[in-house]
C-alpha positions in Angstrom: 53.4 -126.8 45.0 51.7 -130.1 44.6 49.4 -130.1 41.8 45.9 -132.2 42.7 46.8 -134.1 39.5 50.2 -135.3 40.5 48.5 -136.1 44.0 45.5 -138.1 42.3 48.3 -139.9 40.2 50.3 -140.3 43.6 47.4 -141.8 45.2 47.0 -144.1 42.3 50.4 -145.4 42.7 50.0 -146.1 46.7 46.7 -148.3 45.9 48.7 -150.0 43.4 51.9 -150.5 45.9 49.2 -151.8 48.7 47.6 -153.8 45.8 50.6 -155.4 44.7 51.5 -155.9 48.2 48.5 -157.7 49.7 48.7 -160.2 46.5 52.4 -160.7 47.4 51.5 -161.4 50.9 48.1 -163.5 50.7 49.9 -167.0 50.7 51.4 -166.3 54.2 47.9 -165.0 55.5 46.8 -168.4 54.4 49.2 -170.7 56.4 48.6 -167.9 59.8 44.9 -168.7 58.8 45.7 -172.7 59.0 47.9 -171.9 61.8 45.4 -170.6 64.0 42.6 -173.0 63.0 44.9 -175.8 63.8 45.9 -173.9 67.4 42.3 -173.4 67.6 40.9 -176.8 67.3 43.7 -177.9 69.7 42.2 -175.8 72.3 39.0 -176.8 72.0 40.2 -180.6 72.3 42.6 -179.5 75.2 39.5 -177.6 76.4 36.9 -180.4 76.0 39.3 -183.0 77.7 39.6 -180.8 80.3 35.8 -180.5 80.9 35.5 -184.7 80.4 38.3 -184.9 83.4 36.3 -182.4 85.3 33.1 -184.3 85.2 35.0 -187.5 85.4 36.3 -186.1 89.1 33.0 -184.9 89.8 31.8 -188.3 89.6 34.9 -189.5 91.4 34.4 -187.1 94.1 30.8 -188.0 94.5 31.6 -191.9 94.8 34.0 -191.6 97.2 31.7 -189.1 99.2 28.8 -191.6 98.9 30.9 -194.4 99.9 32.1 -192.8 103.1 28.6 -191.8 103.8 27.0 -195.2 103.3 30.6 -196.1 105.6 29.3 -193.2 108.4 25.5 -194.7 108.0 26.7 -198.2 108.8 26.0 -199.8 112.0 29.2 -201.9 111.4 31.7 -202.5 108.7 33.6 -205.8 108.1 37.3 -206.1 107.3 39.2 -209.5 106.7 40.2 -212.1 109.7 37.2 -212.1 111.4 37.5 -208.4 112.2 34.8 -205.7 112.2 33.9 -202.5 113.9 30.4 -200.9 115.5 29.4 -197.6 114.9 30.9 -197.0 118.4 34.2 -197.7 117.3 34.2 -200.9 119.1 36.4 -203.5 117.4 35.3 -207.2 117.2 37.6 -209.6 116.9 35.2 -212.8 116.3 37.9 -215.6 116.8 38.4 -213.9 120.7 34.7 -213.6 121.1 33.0 -216.7 119.7 32.9 -218.6 122.9 29.7 -216.2 124.4 29.1 -214.0 121.3 27.2 -215.6 118.0 26.3 -214.5 114.7 28.3 -211.4 114.3 31.0 -213.2 112.2 31.5 -213.9 108.3 31.1 -217.8 108.9 27.9 -219.4 109.7 26.5 -222.6 110.8 25.2 -225.1 108.4 24.4 -228.2 110.1 24.6 -229.5 113.9 25.6 -232.8 115.2 25.2 -234.0 119.0 27.9 -236.5 119.8 26.0 -238.3 122.5 29.2 -240.6 123.8 30.9 -237.2 124.7 27.7 -234.9 125.4 29.2 -232.7 122.8 27.2 -230.0 120.3 29.2 -229.3 117.3 28.5 -227.2 114.1 29.6 -227.6 110.8 30.7 -224.2 109.1 30.0 -222.6 106.2 32.7 -220.0 105.3 31.6 -217.3 103.1 31.8 -213.3 103.2 28.3 -212.3 103.4 29.4 -208.6 104.2 31.6 -206.7 101.9 34.9 -206.0 103.4 37.0 -203.0 104.2 39.9 -201.8 103.9 42.3 -200.6 106.8 41.8 -197.2 105.6 38.6 -197.3 105.5 38.5 -198.9 108.7 40.6 -195.7 110.4 38.2 -193.5 108.6 35.0 -195.1 110.2 36.6 -195.1 113.6 37.6 -191.6 113.5 34.2 -190.4 112.7 33.0 -192.3 115.7 33.5 -191.7 119.6 36.5 -194.1 119.5 38.0 -194.2 123.0 42.0 -194.6 122.8 41.6 -194.1 118.9 45.5 -194.0 118.1 46.4 -197.0 120.5 43.4 -199.0 119.2 44.3 -198.4 115.3 48.0 -199.2 116.2 46.8 -202.4 117.5 44.6 -203.0 114.3 47.1 -202.2 111.9 50.2 -204.5 113.7 47.5 -207.3 113.4 46.4 -206.9 109.8 50.4 -206.2 108.7 51.0 -209.5 110.7 48.6 -211.7 109.0 49.6 -210.0 105.5 53.1 -211.5 106.5 51.6 -214.6 107.0 49.8 -215.1 104.2 52.2 -213.5 101.3 53.6 -217.1 100.4 53.4 -218.8 97.3 51.3 -221.8 97.7 50.7 -223.7 94.9 47.9 -225.7 93.5 49.1 -228.8 94.6 49.4 -227.7 98.1 46.1 -226.2 98.0 44.8 -229.9 97.0 46.7 -231.8 99.2 45.3 -229.4 102.0 42.0 -230.4 101.1 43.2 -234.3 101.6 44.7 -233.3 104.6 41.5 -231.8 105.9 39.4 -234.7 106.9 42.4 -236.7 108.2 43.3 -233.7 110.2 40.0 -233.1 112.0 39.5 -236.9 113.0 42.5 -236.5 114.8 41.1 -233.5 116.3 38.2 -235.2 117.5 40.3 -238.0 119.0 41.9 -235.6 120.9 38.4 -233.7 122.0 37.3 -237.0 123.0 40.0 -237.3 125.4 39.6 -234.5 127.1 35.9 -234.9 127.4 36.3 -238.7 129.1 38.9 -237.0 131.7 35.8 -235.6 133.1 32.2 -235.5 132.5 31.6 -231.9 133.6 34.4 -230.5 131.9 33.1 -227.0 130.7 35.0 -226.3 127.1 34.6 -225.1 123.4 36.6 -225.8 120.5 37.1 -224.4 117.0 38.7 -226.3 114.3 40.1 -224.5 111.2 43.3 -223.6 108.8 45.0 -220.7 107.3 43.3 -220.4 103.6 46.1 -219.3 101.3 43.9 -219.0 98.3 41.6 -216.0 100.2 44.7 -215.4 102.3 42.3 -215.3 105.3 41.4 -218.1 108.2 38.4 -221.0 107.6 36.8 -222.3 110.3 35.5 -226.4 109.8 33.9 -226.9 112.9 33.1 -225.5 116.2 31.8 -227.8 119.4 30.6 -226.8 122.9 30.4 -229.3 125.9 27.1 -229.9 127.2 28.2 -228.7 130.8 29.3 -225.0 128.7 25.4 -224.9 127.9 24.1 -225.7 131.7 26.4 -223.0 132.6 25.2 -220.8 129.9 21.6 -221.8 130.6 20.2 -223.0 127.6 19.2 -226.3 126.4 20.4 -228.2 123.5 17.4 -227.5 120.7 17.2 -223.6 121.9 21.1 -223.1 121.5 20.7 -225.4 118.0 17.9 -223.3 116.9 19.6 -220.1 117.3 23.2 -220.7 115.7 21.7 -222.3 112.8 18.7 -218.9 112.3 22.0 -217.1 112.7 20.6 -214.8 115.4 23.0 -212.3 117.0 23.3 -212.8 120.5 26.0 -211.5 122.6 26.2 -212.7 126.5 29.6 -210.2 127.3 28.3 -207.7 129.5 28.8 -204.4 127.9 31.0 -203.0 124.7 34.1 -202.6 126.9 34.4 -205.8 127.6 34.2 -207.0 124.2 36.6 -204.4 123.5 38.8 -206.1 125.9 38.4 -209.2 124.8 39.0 -208.4 120.8 42.4 -206.3 121.4 43.7 -208.9 123.5 43.2 -211.2 121.0 44.6 -209.0 118.3 47.8 -208.6 120.7 47.9 -212.6 121.3 48.4 -213.4 117.8 50.6 -210.7 116.9 53.5 -211.8 119.9 51.8 -215.6 119.1 51.2 -216.1 122.5 48.2 -218.8 121.8 48.0 -220.2 124.6 46.8 -217.4 127.2 44.5 -217.2 130.5 41.4 -215.2 130.6 38.6 -213.6 132.1 35.4 -212.9 130.7 32.7 -211.2 132.3 29.0 -212.4 130.7 25.2 -212.5 131.4 23.6 -215.6 131.2 20.6 -216.8 129.0 18.4 -216.4 132.0 20.2 -212.9 133.0 22.6 -213.5 135.6 26.0 -212.2 135.4 28.8 -214.6 135.6 32.7 -214.1 135.4 34.2 -216.9 133.6 37.5 -217.9 133.8 39.1 -219.5 130.6 42.2 -221.5 129.8 42.5 -221.1 125.5 45.3 -223.3 124.1 46.5 -223.9 120.6 46.8 -227.5 120.2 49.7 -228.7 118.1 48.6 -232.0 116.3 51.0 -233.4 113.5 48.5 -234.4 110.5 51.7 -236.2 109.2 51.3 -233.1 106.2 54.5 -233.3 104.1 53.1 -230.1 102.3 52.9 -228.1 105.1 54.7 -224.4 104.1 57.5 -224.2 106.7 56.7 -221.0 108.0 53.3 -221.9 109.6 51.0 -225.0 110.5 47.8 -224.4 108.3 45.7 -226.5 110.5 44.1 -225.1 113.7 42.5 -226.6 117.3 41.6 -224.0 119.4 40.7 -225.5 122.7 39.0 -223.6 125.5 38.2 -225.0 128.7 36.3 -222.5 131.6 36.1 -222.9 135.1 33.6 -220.9 137.7 34.4 -219.5 141.2 32.4 -221.7 143.3 31.0 -219.0 145.3 29.4 -217.9 142.0 28.5 -221.2 140.9 26.4 -221.8 144.4 24.8 -218.1 143.6 24.0 -219.2 140.4 22.2 -222.3 141.5 20.2 -220.6 144.3 19.2 -218.2 141.4 17.9 -220.7 138.8 16.4 -222.5 142.0 14.3 -219.5 142.6 12.9 -219.3 139.0 12.2 -223.0 138.8 9.9 -222.2 142.0 8.4 -219.5 140.3 8.8 -217.2 143.8 7.5 -214.1 143.8 10.2 -213.0 146.6 12.8 -212.6 144.0 14.9 -209.6 145.1 15.2 -206.4 142.9 18.8 -207.4 141.5 17.2 -210.6 140.1 14.3 -209.1 139.0 16.7 -206.8 137.3 18.7 -209.4 135.9 15.6 -211.3 134.5 14.1 -208.5 132.7 17.9 -207.8 131.3 17.8 -211.5 129.9 14.4 -211.3 127.7 16.8 -209.6 125.0 18.6 -213.0 124.6 14.9 -214.9 124.1 13.4 -216.4 120.6 10.4 -215.0 119.7 9.2 -218.6 119.4 10.5 -220.1 122.4 10.7 -218.0 125.8 13.2 -219.2 128.0 11.3 -218.1 131.0 8.2 -220.1 129.7 6.7 -222.5 132.3 7.1 -224.9 129.8 10.8 -224.4 129.2 11.5 -224.0 133.0 9.8 -227.3 133.9 11.7 -229.1 131.0 15.0 -227.6 131.7 16.0 -226.1 135.1 15.1 -229.1 136.6 17.8 -231.5 135.2 20.0 -227.8 134.7 20.2 -227.8 138.7 20.9 -231.3 139.1 24.2 -230.7 136.6 25.0 -227.6 138.2 24.4 -229.2 141.7 26.7 -232.3 140.5 29.1 -229.8 139.4 29.1 -227.8 142.3 30.0 -231.1 144.4 33.2 -232.4 141.9 34.1 -228.6 142.9 33.8 -229.1 146.8 35.5 -232.4 146.4 38.5 -230.6 144.2 38.6 -228.0 147.0 39.0 -230.7 150.1 41.4 -232.5 148.0 43.9 -229.4 147.9 43.0 -228.5 151.4 44.2 -232.1 152.3 46.9 -231.9 150.3 48.0 -228.2 151.7 47.5 -229.4 155.4 48.5 -233.2 155.5 51.1 -235.1 157.0 54.1 -235.9 154.5 54.9 -239.7 154.9 58.7 -240.4 156.4 61.2 -242.6 154.5 60.8 -245.8 156.1 65.0 -246.1 157.1 64.2 -243.0 158.8 61.1 -244.7 160.9 63.4 -247.8 161.5 65.8 -245.3 163.0 63.6 -243.8 165.4 
């Protein structure tokens, strides 16, 4: 039997025990509390960092989406090496299109010069990246979001070209070589002009266009110095010197190619020939002249090698370029073009439906201040233009007659054979 006093004593002893135990364990509890506080602090830091990281990721995601959205809403995006892609997924390679397309490239005409002795309109070029340049991956995303025909094939062609250009420019080009390149530039342009003058003197009605430029190893891109057009070229397209100069110096966008399919075809062909280094090509262009006449033009494009005498050229590539393209037109087409312009000159009302449509379509190429169908333009331009085209037509006829005579003419016998006979 346990007495109440004993229970009380025992309780006192228990209280004393737990009190002593608590006193003994107090330092350990403090340590645990410190560890707990430290752990809690670490967790808070981690959570804070996670929050910061999440906010940054949200911002990155937002910026990325904003860029993608801005790409999606753009009409065109621009890459390096004269490349751009339209909202329809059409690849434009300006170095293949600059014969009949103006105002779409990164370079701009800044000054014009009429070379009277050779009947050439020449423009000095200012090379500037006036548009933001996108990467290949951006271009692929842009093309995939638009109705791009033959997407995979065109993407592969684009990638092959950009890889080729990267390899081309992937050399060490010293500062000294860069200075020498600048010094050689004027000398090279002079040599090119000597070649072009000879070409112009061969025939006073030769239709041609040329571009003089170089590989810029500092920018890892192309530079164009000068672009020139023969007077016969402008006569064929249906525009006078002053109006053509005004168009280019104002950087107006004009494309004489007949449709997007033609633009795509010429661009892809140019990319492939660069990759395979097949710079000499026979090309067919389907264009619409300034006054609305549909025309097929044959072109022979050549990469003219001119030795500038420079000892600083890299062994892998020639840094300077002269691209010379000569054009020709079928005789029957030329005659129809003359008839079409004769009708415009006479201001007849008996234009056929097709002629009327062609004339209406040509309004898209007009300068607001100076219409190619105004009476003053017709009187000033078409009469000498028709004279030039008729002269060109006569030269074509003579050429055909000479070719026919060669094919059907008699062969001169050897004088000794004549004596024997």
